[in-house]
C-alpha positions as CSV (number, residue, x, y, z in Angstrom):
1,X,-8.7,4.0,-28.5
2,X,-12.3,2.9,-27.9
3,X,-14.1,1.1,-25.0
4,X,-14.1,-2.3,-26.8
5,X,-10.3,-2.2,-27.3
6,X,-9.8,-1.0,-23.7
7,X,-11.9,-3.9,-22.4
8,X,-9.9,-6.4,-24.5
9,X,-6.5,-5.0,-23.4
10,X,-7.4,-5.0,-19.7
11,X,-9.0,-8.4,-19.7
12,X,-5.8,-9.8,-21.3
13,X,-3.5,-8.1,-18.8
14,X,-5.4,-9.3,-15.8
15,X,-5.7,-12.9,-17.0
16,X,-2.0,-13.0,-18.1
17,X,-0.8,-12.0,-14.6
18,X,-3.4,-13.8,-12.5
19,X,-1.1,-16.5,-11.2
20,X,1.3,-13.9,-9.9
21,X,-1.2,-11.4,-8.4
22,X,-3.0,-14.2,-6.5
23,X,0.2,-14.5,-4.5
24,X,-0.4,-11.0,-3.1
25,X,-3.2,-12.4,-0.8
26,X,-2.7,-11.8,2.9
27,X,-4.4,-13.3,5.9
28,X,-6.5,-11.2,8.3
29,X,-4.5,-12.5,11.3
30,X,-1.3,-11.0,9.7
31,X,-2.8,-7.6,9.1
32,X,-0.6,-5.9,11.7
33,X,2.6,-7.0,9.9
34,X,0.9,-6.1,6.6
35,X,0.3,-2.6,7.9
36,X,4.0,-2.1,8.6
37,X,5.2,-3.6,5.3
38,X,2.7,-1.8,3.1
39,X,1.8,1.4,5.0
40,X,4.9,3.2,4.0
41,X,5.5,1.8,0.6
42,X,5.6,5.3,-0.9
43,X,7.9,7.5,-2.9
44,X,10.0,4.7,-4.3
45,X,10.6,3.2,-0.8
46,X,10.0,-0.6,-1.1
47,X,9.0,-1.0,2.5
48,X,8.3,-4.7,2.1
49,X,12.1,-5.2,1.7
50,X,12.7,-3.1,4.8
51,X,10.1,-5.2,6.7
52,X,12.4,-8.2,6.0
53,X,15.1,-6.4,8.0
54,X,12.7,-5.7,10.8
55,X,11.7,-9.4,10.8
56,X,15.4,-10.4,10.9
57,X,15.9,-8.4,14.1
58,X,12.6,-9.6,15.6
59,X,10.9,-6.2,15.6
60,X,8.3,-6.6,12.8
61,X,5.6,-5.6,15.3
62,X,3.5,-2.5,15.9
63,X,3.9,-3.0,19.6
64,X,7.7,-3.2,19.5
65,X,8.2,-0.4,17.0
66,X,5.7,1.6,18.9
67,X,7.8,1.5,22.0
68,X,10.8,3.3,20.4
69,X,9.6,6.8,20.6
70,X,8.2,6.3,24.1
71,X,11.7,6.6,25.5
72,X,11.7,10.4,24.9
73,X,9.4,13.2,24.1
74,X,9.2,14.1,20.4
75,X,7.5,16.5,18.0
76,X,5.3,14.6,15.5
77,X,6.3,16.6,12.5
78,X,9.2,15.2,10.5
79,X,12.5,17.1,11.0
80,X,15.1,16.1,8.5
81,X,17.9,17.4,10.7
82,X,16.7,15.3,13.6
83,X,15.7,12.1,11.7
84,X,17.0,12.4,8.1
85,X,20.1,10.1,8.1
86,X,22.0,7.5,10.1
87,X,24.2,10.3,11.4
88,X,21.2,12.4,12.6
89,X,20.6,12.8,16.3
90,X,17.7,10.3,16.3
91,X,19.7,7.4,14.9
92,X,22.9,8.2,16.8
93,X,20.8,8.0,20.0
94,X,19.2,4.8,18.9
95,X,22.7,3.4,18.3
96,X,23.8,4.4,21.8
97,X,20.7,2.7,23.3
98,X,18.9,5.9,24.4
99,X,15.7,4.5,22.7
100,X,16.0,1.1,24.3
101,X,16.8,-2.3,22.8
102,X,14.0,-1.7,20.3
103,X,15.7,1.5,19.0
104,X,19.0,-0.3,18.6
105,X,17.4,-3.0,16.6
106,X,15.6,-0.5,14.5
107,X,18.9,1.3,13.9
108,X,20.5,-2.0,12.8
109,X,17.6,-2.7,10.4
110,X,18.1,0.7,8.8
111,X,21.9,0.2,8.7
112,X,21.6,-3.2,7.0
113,X,18.9,-2.1,4.5
114,X,20.3,-2.2,0.9
115,X,17.2,-1.0,-0.9
116,X,16.4,2.4,-2.3
117,X,17.1,5.3,0.1
118,X,15.5,8.0,-1.9
119,X,14.3,11.4,-0.7
120,X,11.2,9.8,1.0
121,X,13.0,7.1,2.8
122,X,13.8,8.8,6.1
123,X,10.5,10.6,6.2
124,X,8.6,7.3,5.8
125,X,10.6,5.7,8.6
126,X,9.8,8.6,10.9
127,X,6.1,8.4,10.0
128,X,6.2,4.6,10.7
129,X,7.7,5.2,14.1
130,X,5.1,7.9,15.0
131,X,2.2,5.9,13.7
132,X,3.1,2.7,15.5
133,X,3.5,4.6,18.7
134,X,0.0,6.1,18.2
135,X,-1.5,2.7,17.5
136,X,0.2,1.2,20.5
137,X,-1.0,3.9,22.9
138,X,-4.6,4.1,21.5
139,X,-5.5,0.8,19.9
140,X,-3.6,-1.8,21.8
141,X,-0.8,-2.0,19.2
142,X,-3.3,-3.5,16.8
143,X,-4.3,-2.3,13.4
144,X,-7.3,-4.7,13.2
145,X,-8.5,-3.2,16.5
146,X,-8.2,0.3,14.9
147,X,-10.2,-0.8,11.9
148,X,-13.0,-2.4,13.9
149,X,-13.3,0.5,16.4
150,X,-13.5,3.1,13.5
151,X,-16.2,0.9,11.9
152,X,-18.1,0.7,15.3
153,X,-18.0,4.5,15.6
154,X,-19.4,4.8,12.1
155,X,-22.2,2.3,12.9
156,X,-22.7,3.7,16.4
157,X,-22.3,0.2,17.9
158,X,-20.2,-1.0,20.9
159,X,-18.3,-3.8,19.2
160,X,-18.0,-6.0,16.1
161,X,-16.6,-9.5,15.7
162,X,-14.0,-10.4,13.2
163,X,-16.4,-12.5,11.2
164,X,-19.0,-9.7,10.9
165,X,-16.4,-7.1,10.1
166,X,-14.9,-9.2,7.3
167,X,-18.3,-9.8,5.8
168,X,-19.0,-6.1,5.3
169,X,-20.3,-5.4,1.9
170,X,-18.2,-3.3,-0.6
171,X,-21.0,-0.7,-0.6
172,X,-21.0,-0.4,3.2
173,X,-17.2,-0.2,3.2
174,X,-17.2,2.6,0.7
175,X,-19.8,4.5,2.8
176,X,-17.7,3.9,5.9
177,X,-14.6,5.3,4.3
178,X,-16.5,8.3,2.9
179,X,-18.0,9.0,6.4
180,X,-15.0,8.3,8.6
181,X,-11.9,8.8,6.4
182,X,-10.0,6.6,8.9
183,X,-6.7,7.1,7.2
184,X,-6.6,10.7,8.4
185,X,-5.9,9.3,11.9
186,X,-2.8,7.4,10.6
187,X,0.2,9.6,10.2
188,X,1.6,9.5,6.7
189,X,-1.1,7.4,5.2
190,X,-3.7,8.5,2.6
191,X,-6.7,6.8,1.1
192,X,-4.7,5.1,-1.7
193,X,-2.3,3.5,0.7
194,X,-5.1,2.6,3.1
195,X,-6.7,0.7,0.3
196,X,-3.4,-0.9,-0.5
197,X,-3.0,-2.2,3.1
198,X,-6.4,-3.8,3.3
199,X,-6.9,-4.6,-0.3
200,X,-5.6,-8.2,-0.3
201,X,-7.2,-9.6,2.8
202,X,-8.4,-12.9,1.5
203,X,-11.2,-13.3,4.1
204,X,-12.6,-9.8,3.5
205,X,-15.7,-9.4,1.4
206,X,-15.4,-5.6,1.4
207,X,-12.1,-5.4,-0.6
208,X,-13.6,-6.1,-4.0
209,X,-13.6,-2.4,-4.8
210,X,-10.4,-1.5,-3.1
211,X,-8.2,0.4,-5.6
212,X,-4.8,2.1,-5.5
213,X,-4.1,4.4,-8.4
214,X,-0.3,3.9,-8.2
215,X,2.3,4.9,-10.7
216,X,2.2,1.6,-12.5
217,X,-1.6,1.9,-13.1
218,X,-1.2,5.4,-14.3
219,X,1.7,4.5,-16.6
220,X,-0.4,1.6,-18.1
221,X,-3.4,3.8,-18.8
222,X,-1.2,6.4,-20.6
223,X,0.9,4.0,-22.6
224,X,-2.1,2.1,-23.9
225,X,-4.1,5.2,-24.6
226,X,-6.9,4.1,-22.4
227,X,-6.6,7.3,-20.4
228,X,-8.2,9.2,-23.2
229,X,-11.5,7.4,-22.4
230,X,-11.3,8.7,-18.8
231,X,-12.2,12.4,-18.3
232,X,-9.6,13.1,-15.5
233,X,-7.1,10.5,-14.4
234,X,-8.0,10.2,-10.7
235,X,-9.0,7.3,-8.5
236,X,-12.8,7.9,-8.6
237,X,-12.9,8.2,-12.4
238,X,-10.7,5.3,-13.1
239,X,-12.7,3.0,-10.8
240,X,-16.0,4.2,-12.4
241,X,-14.6,3.4,-15.9
242,X,-13.3,0.0,-14.9
243,X,-16.7,-1.0,-13.4
244,X,-18.4,0.1,-16.6
245,X,-16.3,-2.4,-18.6
246,X,-18.1,-5.3,-16.9
247,X,-15.0,-7.5,-16.8
248,X,-15.1,-10.9,-15.1
249,X,-12.8,-9.5,-12.3
250,X,-13.3,-7.3,-9.3
251,X,-11.9,-3.8,-9.3
252,X,-9.2,-4.9,-6.9
253,X,-8.2,-7.8,-9.1
254,X,-7.9,-5.5,-12.1
255,X,-5.9,-3.1,-10.1
256,X,-3.4,-5.9,-9.1
257,X,-3.3,-7.3,-12.6
258,X,-2.4,-3.9,-14.2
259,X,0.2,-3.3,-11.4
260,X,1.8,-6.7,-12.0
261,X,1.9,-6.2,-15.8
262,X,3.3,-2.8,-15.7
263,X,5.3,-2.1,-12.5
264,X,9.1,-1.8,-12.4
265,X,9.1,-4.3,-9.4
266,X,7.6,-7.0,-11.6
267,X,9.5,-6.0,-14.8
268,X,11.6,-9.1,-14.9
269,X,8.6,-11.4,-15.5
270,X,6.3,-8.8,-17.2
271,X,7.1,-5.1,-17.8
272,X,5.9,-5.1,-21.3
273,X,4.8,-1.5,-21.0
274,X,8.2,-0.5,-19.7
275,X,10.4,-1.6,-22.5
276,X,9.8,-0.8,-26.2
277,X,11.7,-3.9,-27.3
278,X,9.6,-6.1,-25.0
279,X,6.4,-4.5,-26.2
280,X,6.2,-6.6,-29.4
281,X,6.0,-9.7,-27.3
282,X,2.7,-8.5,-25.8
283,X,-0.2,-10.3,-27.4
284,X,-2.3,-7.2,-27.6
285,X,0.3,-4.7,-28.7
286,X,-1.4,-4.3,-32.1
287,X,-4.4,-2.6,-30.4
288,X,-2.4,-0.5,-27.9
289,X,-1.4,3.0,-28.8
290,X,2.2,2.5,-27.4
291,X,2.6,6.1,-26.2
292,X,6.2,5.7,-25.0
293,X,7.1,9.3,-25.8
């Protein structure tokens, strides 16, 4: 594998999937709902599917979910015995109405959810409940308010309008993140997921360099052999390498293109790097290392 081949492979993948990844764009005015549907998309838990259940019961809202834990005192740290199943104390009390109508609806959302309930599922739900309660009590139930206030603290200014905030340069945004590390205030959310939440805001200038080194991107880099050109496979090194390729796409667009091409979620339409039989249909398989073993 060399840089010329890597550039050709990645350019093909991003171009091939463009029509699909353009659909990931979100509107700034919907960022609170995006926070819920993406913030806890971790450990195999497809939170966007769970968000559909929350929407069905009319509680896809930081404010409403944030009210649930206000009904009783709680310890922030996740306790599997207390919140690790529908038969745990938390969910039994939700079902009985001890956490209000909001808690009952949350219980029904969990009960109806047919997606993956892996080891992370219950912990992610608990972190969602705690974090929404925190945002409700400290940031007017508003993730956009949280973002703008953190940026104001960084700039030492009293307020910032939506238009000015959305026009922040990618360089200033990276400096803001490095200085404030705002995700540390959000229970259960790290830098990767923070970037995932904000990365597709179509009005935001600053998201051009947003990047989430997810399992699909890692898988792609290893299967193709491109990982050999990157000293250590971490977020900073991968971003640096992608920028050096000078492709006609932003880092975020490359990130989305690779994800779409190689994720299990999108495997029905793409998934060429997930299936040896499908691999030969890929137009650049002849320059890929195909490291399936």
